[in-house]
C-alpha positions in Angstrom: 0.0 0.0 0.0 2.9 2.4 0.8 4.6 1.6 -2.5 1.4 2.3 -4.4 1.0 5.7 -2.6 4.5 6.7 -3.4 4.0 5.6 -7.0 1.0 7.8 -7.4 2.8 10.8 -5.8 5.7 10.4 -8.1 3.5 10.0 -11.1 1.6 13.2 -10.1 4.7 15.2 -9.7 6.1 14.1 -13.0 2.8 15.0 -14.7 2.9 18.4 -13.1 6.4 18.9 -14.3 5.4 17.9 -17.9 2.5 20.4 -17.9 4.5 23.2 -16.4 7.4 22.8 -18.7 5.4 24.3 -21.5 4.0 27.1 -19.3 5.3 30.3 -21.0 3.9 32.7 -18.4 6.8 32.1 -15.9 9.7 34.6 -15.8 13.3 33.2 -15.8 15.2 32.8 -12.5 19.0 32.8 -12.2 19.6 32.3 -8.5 16.8 29.9 -7.4 13.3 30.8 -6.6 11.8 34.2 -7.5 10.0 36.4 -4.9 6.7 35.1 -6.2 7.9 31.5 -5.9 9.0 32.1 -2.3 5.6 33.6 -1.4 3.9 30.6 -2.9 6.2 28.1 -1.1 5.6 29.9 2.3 1.8 29.8 1.7 2.1 26.1 0.9 4.2 25.4 4.0 1.5 27.2 6.1 -1.1 24.8 4.6 1.3 21.9 4.9 0.6 21.3 1.1 3.4 19.3 -0.4 1.9 19.0 -3.9 1.8 22.8 -4.1 5.5 23.0 -3.1 6.4 20.5 -5.8 4.4 22.5 -8.3 6.5 25.6 -7.6 9.8 23.7 -7.7 9.1 22.0 -11.0 7.8 25.2 -12.6 11.0 27.0 -11.6 13.2 24.1 -12.9 11.2 24.1 -16.2 12.1 27.7 -16.7 15.8 27.4 -15.7 16.9 23.8 -15.6 20.5 24.8 -15.1 19.5 26.3 -11.7 17.9 23.1 -10.5 20.2 22.6 -7.5 19.8 26.2 -6.4 16.0 26.0 -6.8 15.7 22.8 -4.7 18.1 24.3 -2.1 16.0 27.4 -1.8 12.8 25.4 -1.4 14.4 23.2 1.3 15.4 26.3 3.3 11.9 27.6 3.1 10.4 24.2 4.1 13.0 22.4 6.2 10.5 20.1 7.8 9.8 18.6 4.3 13.5 18.4 3.3 13.6 14.6 2.7 10.4 14.5 0.7 11.5 17.4 -1.5 15.0 16.0 -2.1 13.7 12.5 -2.9 10.9 13.6 -5.2 13.1 16.1 -7.1 15.9 13.5 -7.3 13.5 11.0 -8.8 12.2 13.5 -11.4 15.7 14.8 -12.2 18.1 12.0 -11.5 21.0 13.9 -13.2 20.9 16.3 -10.2 20.0 13.8 -7.5 23.5 14.0 -5.9 23.5 17.8 -5.8 19.9 17.8 -4.4 21.1 15.6 -1.5 23.2 18.5 -0.2 20.3 20.9 -0.2 20.0 23.0 3.0 23.2 21.3 4.5 25.4 24.4 4.9 22.9 26.6 6.8 22.2 23.8 9.2 25.9 23.5 9.9 26.2 27.2 10.4 23.3 27.2 12.8 24.8 24.4 14.8 28.1 26.4 15.0 26.2 29.5 16.2 24.4 27.5 18.9 27.6 25.8 20.2 28.8 27.6 23.3 32.5 28.3 23.7 32.1 27.5 27.4 32.6 24.1 29.0 33.9 22.7 32.3 33.4 20.3 35.2 32.7 20.0 38.9 34.4 17.3 40.9 33.8 16.1 44.5 34.9 13.0 46.4 37.5 11.6 48.9 41.2 11.0 49.0 43.9 9.4 50.9 47.1 11.4 51.4 50.6 10.5 52.6 53.5 12.7 53.5 52.8 15.8 55.7 49.2 14.7 56.4 48.5 10.9 56.2 44.8 11.2 56.8 41.5 10.6 55.0 40.0 13.8 53.7 37.5 15.3 51.2 38.3 16.9 47.9 36.3 19.5 45.8 37.4 21.1 42.6 36.0 22.9 39.5 37.2 23.8 36.1 35.9 26.4 33.5 37.1 26.3 29.9 36.7 28.9 27.2 37.6 28.2 23.6 36.9 30.6 20.7 38.9 31.3 17.6 42.7 31.2 18.3 42.1 31.6 22.1 41.8 28.9 24.8 41.6 29.6 28.5 41.2 27.1 31.4 40.6 28.3 35.0 40.5 25.8 37.8 40.2 25.7 41.6 40.7 22.8 44.0 40.3 22.5 47.8 41.4 19.5 49.9 40.6 19.6 53.6 40.1 17.7 56.8 37.9 18.9 59.7 38.6 17.0 62.9 36.3 17.8 65.8 35.6 21.3 64.5 39.2 22.0 63.7 40.7 22.1 60.2 43.8 20.0 60.4 44.6 19.9 56.7 43.9 22.5 54.0 45.3 22.9 50.5 43.9 25.4 48.1 45.1 25.8 44.5 44.0 28.3 41.9 45.5 28.0 38.4 44.9 29.6 35.0 46.3 28.7 31.6 45.9 30.7 28.5 46.8 29.6 25.0 47.0 31.4 21.7 47.0 29.0 18.8 49.5 30.1 16.1 49.1 27.0 14.0 47.5 23.6 14.4 50.6 22.4 16.2 52.3 25.6 17.7 50.8 27.9 20.4 52.0 30.5 22.9 51.0 29.8 26.5 51.0 31.3 30.0 50.5 29.4 33.3 49.6 31.1 36.5 49.3 29.3 39.8 48.6 30.1 43.5 49.1 27.5 46.2 48.1 27.9 49.9 49.0 24.6 51.7 48.7 24.4 55.5 51.2 21.6 55.6 53.7 23.1 53.1 57.0 24.7 54.2 55.7 28.1 52.9 52.7 30.3 53.8 51.9 30.5 50.1 53.5 30.3 46.6 52.8 31.8 43.2 54.1 30.9 39.8 54.0 32.8 36.5 55.2 30.7 33.6 55.4 31.7 29.9 56.6 30.0 26.8 55.8 28.1 23.5 53.9 24.9 23.3 53.8 22.2 20.6 51.2 19.5 20.0 52.8 16.2 19.0 49.4 14.6 18.6 46.1 16.4 18.3 43.3 14.0 17.3 40.0 13.3 19.0 41.4 10.2 20.5 45.0 11.2 21.4 46.4 14.6 22.5 50.0 15.1 23.6 51.6 18.5 24.0 55.0 19.8 25.2 55.7 23.2 26.8 58.7 25.0 28.2 60.0 28.4 28.9 61.1 30.9 31.6 59.1 32.1 34.6 58.9 33.6 38.0 58.2 32.1 41.5 57.3 33.9 44.7 57.2 32.0 48.1 56.5 33.5 51.5 58.4 31.7 54.2 56.8 30.6 57.5 57.4 32.9 60.4 59.7 30.3 62.0 61.9 30.6 58.9 61.9 34.4 59.1 58.8 35.1 57.0 60.8 36.4 54.1 59.4 36.7 50.5 61.6 34.8 48.1 61.5 35.9 44.4 63.2 33.6 41.9 63.7 33.4 38.2 62.9 29.8 37.1 62.8 27.6 34.1 60.0 25.2 33.5 58.7 22.4 31.3 55.5 20.4 31.1 53.9 17.5 29.2 50.1 17.0 28.9 48.6 13.8 27.7 44.9 12.9 27.1 44.0 9.5 25.6 40.4 8.5 24.8 40.9 4.8 25.3 37.2 4.0 24.6 34.1 6.1 24.2 33.5 6.1 27.9 37.1 5.8 29.2 39.7 8.5 29.3 43.3 8.4 30.5 45.2 11.6 31.3 48.7 12.4 32.6 50.2 15.8 33.4 53.9 16.2 34.4 55.5 19.6 35.2 58.8 20.8 36.6 59.9 24.4 37.5 62.8 25.7 39.4 66.5 26.7 39.5 69.7 25.5 41.1 68.4 26.5 44.6 65.0 24.8 44.5 62.9 22.8 42.1 59.2 21.7 42.2 58.1 18.5 40.4 54.5 17.3 40.0 52.7 14.5 38.2 49.0 13.8 38.1 47.6 10.6 36.5 43.9 10.1 36.2 41.4 7.6 34.7 37.9 8.9 34.0 35.0 6.5 33.4 31.7 7.7 32.1 28.7 6.6 34.2 25.8 8.1 32.4 25.4 11.2 30.3 27.4 14.1 31.9 28.4 12.1 35.0 31.7 10.2 35.4 33.8 8.5 38.1 37.5 9.5 38.3 40.5 7.8 40.0 43.6 10.0 40.2 47.0 9.8 41.8 49.2 12.9 42.3 52.9 13.1 43.3 54.5 16.4 44.4 58.2 16.8 45.1 60.0 19.8 46.4 63.8 19.6 46.6 64.0 22.3 49.3 60.5 22.6 51.0 61.6 24.6 54.0 60.3 24.5 57.6 61.3 20.8 57.9 58.4 19.8 55.6 58.5 16.5 53.8 60.0 16.7 50.3 57.4 14.3 48.7 53.7 14.2 49.1 51.2 11.8 47.3 47.5 12.1 47.0 45.1 9.4 45.7 41.5 10.5 44.9 38.2 8.8 44.0 35.7 11.4 42.8 32.4 12.0 41.0 32.6 14.4 38.1 29.9 16.4 36.4 30.9 17.8 33.1 29.1 20.4 31.0 29.7 21.8 27.5 31.8 20.1 24.9 35.3 20.4 26.4 34.8 19.8 30.1 36.3 16.4 30.5 
C-alpha cells in the first residue's frame, strides 16, 4: 500500500512537471526561486501542502533547468520540515541532479549548529582522597574547572580545595588556583602562560605563586589522542613561614610540562600531566595521573594519583607528598572532560 501511494505521488509530480514545462507565463530565474515563488512556497508550508510546493519547484526548474540545485536548495530552506520529501521527489524526477539535491540545505544547518555551540565548558568534581606525607589522613576533595575556547584563544581556569575537619578544627587545608591561556599560532604551535597560586597548610611556605610563559607544541592532536610539550622561563614567589623568618623569596625559574589525554574507549579517558619548574636552589616537580570512566550522560567517576616533590621545601616539611582520589565528576559543554 505504501509503494502504491509513493508511485501515485511520483506520477503526479512528473505529470505536473510535464504540464508546467510548457508554461510560457513564468519569468526566468537565475539564483533559485523568484520572490513570487518564495511567497507561494511559504503559503504552501503554512497549509502543509506538499503538492503545491512540488508545483513551484518543477515550474522553476522548467524555466531554468541549469539552476535546478539552487532551486531545490532554496525550497528546502523555506520548508526544512519537508526536506527529505522534497529532495527525494526532485531527485526521482531529475536523476542527473540527485546527488546535488542531496546536499540541499546542508550548509545553513551546519552554520546554525556552529552558532548554537557555546565556547564555554567545564566540570565540577567532589569526592574523597587518601594522602601521605605531611598529612597521612582521609579527607575530602572538591574542585572545579571552567574552559573557554573561541577562535585562536583557549583559557582554562581551575580551583581545588582539599581539607580535613577534625572535631571542628581544620587539620589539613590545601587550596590551589590556576589559570592557563593559549593562543594558537598553527594547528601544532601555540603560545601559553600558566599562573598558579598555592596555599597549603602543611607546606613549608605560607603560600607560593608561579608565573610561567613559553611556547607549546602538539605532538598529537586527534579526537582520541592529544599530547603537548611546553617549556620556557618564569617567576616564582614563596612566602616563608614565620619560623623561617617570614621572608618573601623571588626567583627566576625555568619550566617544562607535558600534557597527555588518551580517549581509550568512548567512555574511558586516561590523562597524565607532568610539570617541573625551578632553578639551582630549589625545584618543584608534579605528576597527576587520572582515569575517568563515564557513568551516564554528563556524570563520570574518576580515579587519580598525584605526586608532588620539592627539593627544598623549608620549615622541615616532607619533600614528597602523594594524594590518591576517588571522585564523582559532572561535566558540561563540549570540552569539560
